[in-house]
VOFIZA-828974 format. One record per residue: residue number from 1; x, y, z of N, C-alpha, C in turn. Coordinates in steps of 0.02 Angstrom, whole numbers. Layout:
residues N
 vexdren   n_xx   n_yy   n_zz  ca_xx  ca_yy  ca_zz   c_xx   c_yy   c_zz
     NUM      X      Y      Z      X      Y      Z      X      Y      Z
...
***
This chain:
residues 257
 vexdren   n_xx   n_yy   n_zz  ca_xx  ca_yy  ca_zz   c_xx   c_yy   c_zz
       1  -1205  -6860   1137  -1227  -6878   1071  -1247  -6812   1036
       2  -1223  -6804    973  -1235  -6747    933  -1305  -6759    895
       3  -1352  -6712    912  -1420  -6719    889  -1423  -6679    826
       4  -1464  -6709    777  -1477  -6674    713  -1544  -6634    721
       5  -1547  -6568    712  -1604  -6529    722  -1636  -6521    657
       6  -1698  -6544    654  -1738  -6542    595  -1803  -6502    603
       7  -1815  -6463    553  -1880  -6422    546  -1925  -6445    495
       8  -1978  -6472    508  -2025  -6493    460  -2074  -6435    436
       9  -2079  -6420    376  -2120  -6358    350  -2168  -6385    308
      10  -2236  -6391    331  -2292  -6417    289  -2351  -6384    313
      11  -2394  -6363    271  -2456  -6336    290  -2517  -6380    304
      12  -2503  -6442    295  -2543  -6496    319  -2527  -6519    384
      13  -2566  -6500    431  -2543  -6506    503  -2540  -6579    522
      14  -2583  -6620    500  -2584  -6693    522  -2516  -6721    497
      15  -2505  -6706    432  -2444  -6741    405  -2383  -6717    439
      16  -2378  -6649    447  -2321  -6620    482  -2310  -6650    548
      17  -2362  -6655    592  -2357  -6677    660  -2338  -6754    660
      18  -2369  -6789    615  -2351  -6861    610  -2279  -6874    591
      19  -2258  -6839    546  -2185  -6849    525  -2139  -6822    573
      20  -2155  -6767    611  -2115  -6746    664  -2109  -6791    719
      21  -2165  -6823    736  -2166  -6875    789  -2123  -6939    769
      22  -2129  -6957    707  -2096  -7014    686  -2018  -7003    690
      23  -1992  -6939    667  -1929  -6926    666  -1903  -6918    741
      24  -1941  -6891    785  -1922  -6877    855  -1910  -6942    888
      25  -1939  -6995    867  -1924  -7061    898  -1853  -7084    890
      26  -1818  -7052    841  -1743  -7068    835  -1707  -7039    892
      27  -1658  -7073    921  -1621  -7042    977  -1572  -6986    961
      28  -1555  -6979    897  -1512  -6930    876  -1545  -6868    837
      29  -1609  -6870    837  -1646  -6819    801  -1690  -6775    847
      30  -1687  -6712    841  -1732  -6667    877  -1774  -6624    819
      31  -1836  -6628    831  -1888  -6598    778  -1929  -6547    801
      32  -1938  -6496    759  -1993  -6449    763  -2035  -6443    698
      33  -2090  -6413    703  -2130  -6406    644  -2153  -6332    634
      34  -2168  -6314    573  -2194  -6248    553  -2242  -6260    500
      35  -2300  -6218    503  -2353  -6231    458  -2355  -6187    400
      36  -2303  -6146    389  -2300  -6101    332  -2229  -6071    327
      37  -2212  -6042    266  -2154  -6017    253  -2135  -5962    300
      38  -2175  -5909    313  -2154  -5862    363  -2143  -5887    430
      39  -2184  -5940    450  -2170  -5970    518  -2103  -6004    519
      40  -2085  -6034    467  -2022  -6068    460  -1963  -6017    467
      41  -1969  -5962    430  -1917  -5911    436  -1911  -5889    503
      42  -1968  -5878    539  -1965  -5853    604  -1929  -5905    654
      43  -1944  -5966    640  -1908  -6019    681  -1838  -6019    671
      44  -1815  -6010    607  -1746  -6017    592  -1709  -5953    627
      45  -1740  -5896    619  -1711  -5836    650  -1705  -5847    725
      46  -1754  -5867    757  -1760  -5878    827  -1703  -5926    850
      47  -1702  -5983    814  -1654  -6032    832  -1580  -6006    825
      48  -1571  -5967    770  -1501  -5942    758  -1484  -5892    815
      49  -1532  -5848    834  -1524  -5803    889  -1505  -5841    956
      50  -1532  -5900    966  -1518  -5934   1027  -1460  -5978   1023
      51  -1429  -5979    964  -1370  -6019    958  -1381  -6094    943
      52  -1446  -6107    925  -1469  -6173    912  -1493  -6181    842
      53  -1452  -6176    793  -1471  -6175    724  -1499  -6243    705
      54  -1549  -6241    656  -1570  -6304    633  -1522  -6329    580
      55  -1515  -6395    573  -1470  -6429    530  -1504  -6436    457
      56  -1566  -6463    459  -1598  -6486    400  -1673  -6459    401
      57  -1694  -6432    342  -1767  -6421    336  -1796  -6469    285
      58  -1854  -6492    309  -1894  -6537    263  -1952  -6494    241
      59  -1955  -6475    175  -1999  -6426    150  -2050  -6461    100
      60  -2112  -6445    112  -2165  -6466     68  -2158  -6433     -1
      61  -2158  -6470    -51  -2147  -6436   -121  -2206  -6393   -141
      62  -2271  -6412   -108  -2330  -6378   -124  -2348  -6331    -71
      63  -2302  -6307    -31  -2316  -6258     22  -2345  -6193     -8
      64  -2399  -6172     18  -2438  -6117    -13  -2413  -6047      6
      65  -2417  -5997    -45  -2406  -5933    -31  -2331  -5911    -41
      66  -2324  -5848    -65  -2260  -5819    -80  -2222  -5797    -21
      67  -2158  -5801    -18  -2119  -5775     42  -2108  -5700     35
      68  -2131  -5658     84  -2121  -5587     74  -2044  -5570     66
      69  -2026  -5534     20  -1953  -5515     15  -1906  -5559    -15
      70  -1936  -5621    -36  -1895  -5673    -62  -1899  -5670   -138
      71  -1841  -5664   -173  -1841  -5673   -244  -1803  -5734   -260
      72  -1834  -5783   -288  -1798  -5845   -304  -1746  -5826   -360
      73  -1687  -5862   -360  -1640  -5853   -410  -1666  -5873   -479
      74  -1640  -5846   -534  -1664  -5865   -602  -1668  -5940   -605
      75  -1721  -5970   -628  -1734  -6042   -630  -1748  -6061   -702
      76  -1772  -6127   -705  -1782  -6153   -769  -1847  -6121   -803
      77  -1894  -6107   -763  -1952  -6082   -788  -1948  -6000   -802
      78  -1998  -5975   -838  -2001  -5906   -849  -2053  -5873   -798
      79  -2046  -5806   -790  -2085  -5770   -741  -2159  -5782   -762
      80  -2197  -5791   -706  -2264  -5798   -718  -2297  -5870   -722
      81  -2244  -5917   -732  -2271  -5988   -733  -2284  -6012   -657
      82  -2321  -6067   -655  -2340  -6092   -588  -2274  -6129   -562
      83  -2269  -6132   -495  -2218  -6167   -461  -2165  -6123   -436
      84  -2171  -6054   -442  -2113  -6007   -418  -2131  -5988   -344
      85  -2194  -5979   -323  -2206  -5958   -258  -2235  -6007   -210
      86  -2191  -6059   -200  -2210  -6113   -157  -2153  -6134   -111
      87  -2145  -6197    -97  -2090  -6220    -57  -2022  -6206    -87
      88  -2021  -6203   -152  -1956  -6192   -186  -1935  -6118   -170
      89  -1976  -6072   -164  -1964  -6004   -147  -1935  -6002    -77
      90  -1958  -6040    -31  -1935  -6049     38  -1862  -6078     37
      91  -1854  -6122     -5  -1784  -6157    -11  -1734  -6096    -30
      92  -1754  -6057    -79  -1712  -6003   -107  -1698  -5954    -52
      93  -1751  -5937    -14  -1742  -5888     42  -1692  -5913     94
      94  -1703  -5981    111  -1658  -6005    165  -1587  -6011    142
      95  -1575  -6030     82  -1511  -6037     57  -1477  -5968     56
      96  -1516  -5917     42  -1488  -5846     48  -1470  -5825    118
      97  -1519  -5839    162  -1514  -5813    234  -1469  -5858    276
      98  -1471  -5920    273  -1433  -5967    313  -1405  -6024    270
      99  -1358  -6012    228  -1326  -6061    184  -1305  -6124    212
     100  -1291  -6129    279  -1265  -6188    310  -1324  -6239    318
     101  -1387  -6213    317  -1442  -6258    330  -1456  -6297    268
     102  -1461  -6368    273  -1480  -6408    218  -1553  -6410    205
     103  -1582  -6405    144  -1648  -6417    131  -1666  -6478     93
     104  -1713  -6510    108  -1743  -6574     71  -1815  -6558     56
     105  -1832  -6563     -9  -1900  -6556    -29  -1940  -6619    -28
     106  -2004  -6614      1  -2045  -6673      3  -2102  -6660    -42
     107  -2110  -6707    -92  -2160  -6699   -144  -2211  -6756   -148
     108  -2269  -6739   -171  -2323  -6787   -175  -2305  -6833   -237
     109  -2273  -6807   -287  -2255  -6850   -349  -2192  -6827   -378
     110  -2159  -6869   -420  -2095  -6855   -448  -2110  -6809   -503
     111  -2067  -6753   -512  -2080  -6705   -566  -2005  -6682   -581
     112  -1977  -6700   -638  -1909  -6680   -650  -1898  -6608   -654
     113  -1949  -6571   -687  -1943  -6497   -691  -1939  -6466   -627
     114  -1986  -6485   -580  -1982  -6449   -519  -1928  -6471   -471
     115  -1906  -6537   -484  -1848  -6558   -443  -1786  -6518   -467
     116  -1780  -6500   -530  -1724  -6462   -557  -1730  -6388   -527
     117  -1788  -6364   -523  -1799  -6300   -492  -1773  -6299   -426
     118  -1792  -6352   -386  -1774  -6359   -316  -1700  -6359   -307
     119  -1662  -6399   -348  -1589  -6401   -341  -1564  -6335   -356
     120  -1586  -6299   -411  -1559  -6233   -429  -1571  -6182   -370
     121  -1627  -6191   -334  -1640  -6144   -281  -1598  -6162   -218
     122  -1564  -6217   -217  -1518  -6230   -164  -1536  -6298   -123
     123  -1588  -6332   -146  -1604  -6394   -109  -1547  -6447   -120
     124  -1545  -6488    -66  -1491  -6546    -69  -1529  -6613    -84
     125  -1594  -6614    -81  -1626  -6676    -97  -1702  -6664   -113
     126  -1727  -6714   -148  -1798  -6717   -166  -1821  -6788   -154
     127  -1871  -6799   -109  -1896  -6860    -91  -1970  -6863    -91
     128  -1999  -6923   -102  -2071  -6929   -104  -2101  -6932    -34
     129  -2160  -6898    -24  -2184  -6898     41  -2205  -6970     74
     130  -2217  -7012     25  -2232  -7075     48  -2172  -7128     57
     131  -2115  -7101     51  -2052  -7145     64  -2051  -7170    133
     132  -2010  -7220    141  -2009  -7253    209  -1968  -7205    254
     133  -1976  -7214    319  -1944  -7175    364  -1867  -7188    361
     134  -1849  -7247    351  -1775  -7262    348  -1743  -7226    290
     135  -1775  -7222    231  -1757  -7185    173  -1751  -7113    190
     136  -1798  -7084    225  -1793  -7011    238  -1735  -6999    287
     137  -1725  -7039    334  -1666  -7030    383  -1601  -7036    343
     138  -1598  -7083    291  -1534  -7086    253  -1525  -7021    214
     139  -1574  -6991    190  -1569  -6930    153  -1548  -6877    201
     140  -1584  -6872    260  -1564  -6819    312  -1489  -6823    326
     141  -1466  -6882    342  -1396  -6891    365  -1350  -6879    307
     142  -1375  -6899    244  -1332  -6891    187  -1319  -6820    168
     143  -1371  -6779    171  -1366  -6706    150  -1316  -6672    198
     144  -1313  -6696    261  -1271  -6667    306  -1199  -6680    291
     145  -1190  -6734    249  -1119  -6748    224  -1109  -6717    154
     146  -1148  -6666    140  -1146  -6633     76  -1160  -6676     16
     147  -1203  -6727     22  -1228  -6768    -28  -1294  -6737    -60
     148  -1302  -6752   -122  -1364  -6732   -151  -1407  -6794   -165
     149  -1469  -6794   -141  -1512  -6855   -152  -1568  -6843   -199
     150  -1577  -6889   -249  -1631  -6889   -298  -1656  -6959   -310
     151  -1721  -6968   -320  -1742  -7034   -337  -1713  -7054   -403
     152  -1685  -7115   -411  -1653  -7138   -472  -1701  -7123   -536
     153  -1767  -7129   -528  -1806  -7125   -588  -1812  -7049   -606
     154  -1795  -7004   -569  -1790  -6936   -585  -1726  -6905   -614
     155  -1671  -6946   -608  -1607  -6922   -621  -1601  -6899   -695
     156  -1624  -6940   -744  -1619  -6921   -814  -1653  -6863   -830
     157  -1719  -6858   -808  -1758  -6797   -820  -1728  -6734   -786
     158  -1703  -6738   -728  -1672  -6681   -695  -1614  -6655   -737
     159  -1571  -6699   -756  -1512  -6683   -793  -1528  -6648   -859
     160  -1581  -6671   -888  -1611  -6643   -952  -1632  -6571   -938
     161  -1669  -6558   -886  -1690  -6495   -867  -1631  -6447   -848
     162  -1586  -6470   -815  -1529  -6425   -795  -1486  -6409   -859
     163  -1479  -6455   -902  -1443  -6445   -962  -1479  -6391  -1009
     164  -1541  -6400  -1011  -1583  -6346  -1047  -1573  -6279  -1017
     165  -1580  -6281   -949  -1578  -6214   -909  -1510  -6182   -927
     166  -1458  -6223   -925  -1392  -6195   -939  -1388  -6167  -1008
     167  -1415  -6202  -1058  -1410  -6176  -1126  -1455  -6113  -1132
     168  -1508  -6105  -1103  -1549  -6047  -1106  -1515  -5990  -1074
     169  -1480  -6005  -1015  -1447  -5950   -979  -1395  -5922  -1021
     170  -1351  -5969  -1053  -1296  -5944  -1090  -1319  -5901  -1155
     171  -1372  -5924  -1180  -1403  -5877  -1240  -1431  -5816  -1213
     172  -1464  -5817  -1151  -1492  -5754  -1124  -1434  -5712  -1106
     173  -1377  -5732  -1075  -1322  -5692  -1059  -1294  -5656  -1120
     174  -1290  -5693  -1177  -1260  -5665  -1235  -1302  -5610  -1261
     175  -1370  -5614  -1257  -1409  -5557  -1279  -1408  -5504  -1233
     176  -1406  -5514  -1170  -1402  -5457  -1124  -1337  -5423  -1129
     177  -1281  -5458  -1147  -1217  -5420  -1160  -1221  -5375  -1219
     178  -1265  -5387  -1266  -1276  -5343  -1323  -1300  -5273  -1307
     179  -1329  -5267  -1247  -1355  -5197  -1227  -1304  -5149  -1210
     180  -1319  -5089  -1218  -1275  -5036  -1195  -1284  -5027  -1118
     181  -1237  -4998  -1082  -1241  -4994  -1010  -1312  -4961   -990
     182  -1337  -4907  -1028  -1398  -4876  -1018  -1451  -4924  -1025
     183  -1452  -4963  -1075  -1503  -5009  -1087  -1508  -5065  -1037
     184  -1449  -5083  -1010  -1449  -5133   -954  -1480  -5103   -896
     185  -1466  -5036   -884  -1497  -5006   -824  -1573  -5002   -832
     186  -1597  -4988   -894  -1666  -4991   -905  -1697  -5056   -892
     187  -1664  -5104   -917  -1684  -5180   -908  -1695  -5193   -832
     188  -1641  -5176   -794  -1645  -5184   -721  -1712  -5152   -690
     189  -1723  -5093   -714  -1786  -5061   -694  -1850  -5094   -712
     190  -1845  -5125   -774  -1906  -5169   -797  -1912  -5230   -752
     191  -1854  -5260   -735  -1854  -5320   -693  -1882  -5301   -619
     192  -1872  -5240   -599  -1901  -5217   -535  -1971  -5197   -540
     193  -2001  -5201   -603  -2072  -5186   -608  -2088  -5115   -615
     194  -2039  -5072   -634  -2051  -5001   -644  -2080  -4988   -708
     195  -2131  -4942   -715  -2164  -4916   -775  -2119  -4868   -809
     196  -2141  -4846   -867  -2097  -4791   -907  -2088  -4730   -871
     197  -2142  -4706   -838  -2134  -4645   -801  -2084  -4647   -739
     198  -2095  -4704   -706  -2049  -4719   -649  -1978  -4721   -670
     199  -1965  -4758   -727  -1899  -4771   -747  -1868  -4698   -769
     200  -1909  -4653   -803  -1886  -4587   -820  -1867  -4545   -761
     201  -1908  -4552   -711  -1895  -4507   -649  -1830  -4535   -618
     202  -1820  -4602   -617  -1763  -4629   -582  -1700  -4616   -619
     203  -1702  -4617   -682  -1640  -4612   -725  -1631  -4540   -749
     204  -1675  -4493   -730  -1671  -4426   -752  -1672  -4418   -827
     205  -1719  -4455   -859  -1729  -4455   -931  -1803  -4432   -947
     206  -1815  -4415  -1010  -1878  -4399  -1030  -1917  -4464  -1043
     207  -1987  -4467  -1034  -2024  -4533  -1048  -2008  -4552  -1121
     208  -2002  -4505  -1169  -1992  -4522  -1241  -1921  -4561  -1242
     209  -1876  -4537  -1212  -1807  -4571  -1212  -1815  -4638  -1186
     210  -1843  -4645  -1129  -1856  -4710  -1097  -1894  -4759  -1141
     211  -1943  -4730  -1174  -1985  -4773  -1224  -1933  -4801  -1279
     212  -1890  -4757  -1304  -1847  -4777  -1354  -1797  -4834  -1323
     213  -1771  -4821  -1263  -1726  -4872  -1235  -1763  -4938  -1227
     214  -1823  -4938  -1206  -1865  -5000  -1193  -1875  -5036  -1261
     215  -1890  -4995  -1314  -1900  -5029  -1377  -1834  -5059  -1401
     216  -1777  -5023  -1391  -1710  -5053  -1407  -1698  -5117  -1371
     217  -1716  -5117  -1307  -1698  -5176  -1265  -1740  -5235  -1289
     218  -1804  -5224  -1305  -1848  -5280  -1331  -1821  -5306  -1395
     219  -1800  -5259  -1442  -1775  -5279  -1509  -1708  -5315  -1505
     220  -1657  -5296  -1453  -1597  -5331  -1453  -1609  -5397  -1416
     221  -1653  -5404  -1374  -1666  -5467  -1338  -1711  -5516  -1379
     222  -1741  -5487  -1432  -1783  -5530  -1478  -1843  -5550  -1448
     223  -1874  -5507  -1407  -1940  -5527  -1374  -1992  -5467  -1394
     224  -2056  -5482  -1371  -2106  -5434  -1395  -2143  -5404  -1335
     225  -2122  -5418  -1280  -2163  -5393  -1219  -2111  -5380  -1159
     226  -2132  -5336  -1117  -2093  -5321  -1052  -2085  -5394  -1012
     227  -2138  -5428  -1009  -2140  -5486   -971  -2087  -5536   -994
     228  -2081  -5547  -1062  -2030  -5589  -1095  -1968  -5566  -1082
     229  -1955  -5498  -1083  -1891  -5471  -1073  -1865  -5481  -1003
     230  -1910  -5474   -953  -1898  -5485   -882  -1882  -5563   -873
     231  -1915  -5602   -906  -1899  -5678   -898  -1835  -5693   -925
     232  -1813  -5665   -978  -1747  -5675  -1009  -1693  -5651   -963
     233  -1709  -5587   -941  -1661  -5558   -898  -1647  -5595   -833
     234  -1697  -5628   -806  -1689  -5664   -745  -1653  -5728   -756
     235  -1660  -5760   -817  -1626  -5817   -837  -1546  -5803   -841
     236  -1534  -5738   -863  -1461  -5714   -874  -1437  -5693   -807
     237  -1475  -5694   -755  -1447  -5673   -693  -1450  -5601   -680
     238  -1491  -5562   -716  -1501  -5493   -707  -1545  -5472   -651
     239  -1524  -5442   -600  -1569  -5427   -545  -1605  -5359   -550
     240  -1652  -5346   -505  -1685  -5281   -510  -1643  -5225   -486
     241  -1659  -5163   -507  -1623  -5106   -483  -1644  -5098   -411
     242  -1601  -5065   -369  -1617  -5060   -297  -1672  -5008   -289
     243  -1727  -5033   -259  -1785  -4984   -250  -1785  -4954   -182
     244  -1730  -4947   -150  -1724  -4915    -88  -1732  -4837   -103
     245  -1784  -4804    -74  -1792  -4734    -91  -1734  -4686    -71
     246  -1690  -4712    -29  -1630  -4677    -10  -1574  -4682    -63
     247  -1582  -4729   -108  -1537  -4740   -162  -1557  -4712   -223
     248  -1525  -4663   -256  -1542  -4633   -320  -1483  -4640   -366
     249  -1501  -4649   -429  -1449  -4654   -479  -1433  -4584   -502
     250  -1370  -4569   -498  -1349  -4501   -512  -1354  -4492   -590
     251  -1373  -4427   -613  -1377  -4415   -686  -1306  -4416   -717
     252  -1306  -4437   -778  -1244  -4432   -816  -1227  -4367   -839
     253  -1164  -4354   -864  -1142  -4292   -882  -1186  -4264   -938
     254  -1210  -4310   -981  -1249  -4289  -1033  -1321  -4321  -1026
     255  -1372  -4280  -1047  -1440  -4300  -1037  -1467  -4331  -1103
     256  -1427  -4342  -1148  -1452  -4374  -1213  -1456  -4451  -1208
     257  -1421  -4478  -1150  -1428  -4552  -1138  -1405  -4587  -1200
***
C-alpha cells in the first residue's frame, strides 16, 4: 500500500497532536507534526535526505514568526501589511525549496484576501480548521491529483482578489519598464533595503547621483516614499539586488550614470 506522508505544522500543540492522531488512524496515511516553520523546514530537509519526502503539508495560516531567509513572492498586499510573515511565508518557502510537496492551509476563518495570498504563494488548498476529517482527507488526496481546493463560499472573493492583483501587477510592470537600466538597478538596491550611502558604494556612484536616481525612480513610479516604491516593485516581480559580499557590480565605462 502506498502511504501518504503528511506533515502537520501548527504552533498549537494540542491541535497539532490531535489532528495528527486522527489522520494516523487512516491505513494509508503516515503523519508527523512540527510546531514551527523552522521545525517544519528541518523535517522536510531531513526527510528528503533520507529519501522519504513528505507528500502534503498542512500549515496553520496563523503560524507565528518569519522564516529566516524566505522572501515570499510578490503578493496581493503591499510590504508592511499584516499576513506576510506567517504560515503563508512557509508555503512560499516550501514551494521554492521542494515544489513537489503540496501544501494545504488550515484557517480559523474564511478570508478571501488571505486565501488568495496562499494560492499565490503556492498552496493547493485552503480549508477550515473545524472541517470534518472526511473533508480534510478528500482535500489531501485531491491536491495529490493536482486539484485546487477552496470552500465554495470563498471562490468569488478569491477570484476578485486574484483579478485585482493581476491588474495591479500589470500596471506596476508598466511603470517599472519606464525606468532606465541604472534606475532599475537602484530600485533593486532599494528592494534589498540598502540606504543611499550603501547604494552609492555598491554602484560606484556619488551619494548625490544616487539621490537623483532615487528621486527619479519615485517620480516615474508615481509614489512618494521608498516603502511605496518597494511595494510596487515587489508587485512587478522585481527582486532585491544580490547582497552576497563576494558579488560586486562592476563600474560602467562612464561615471556619470
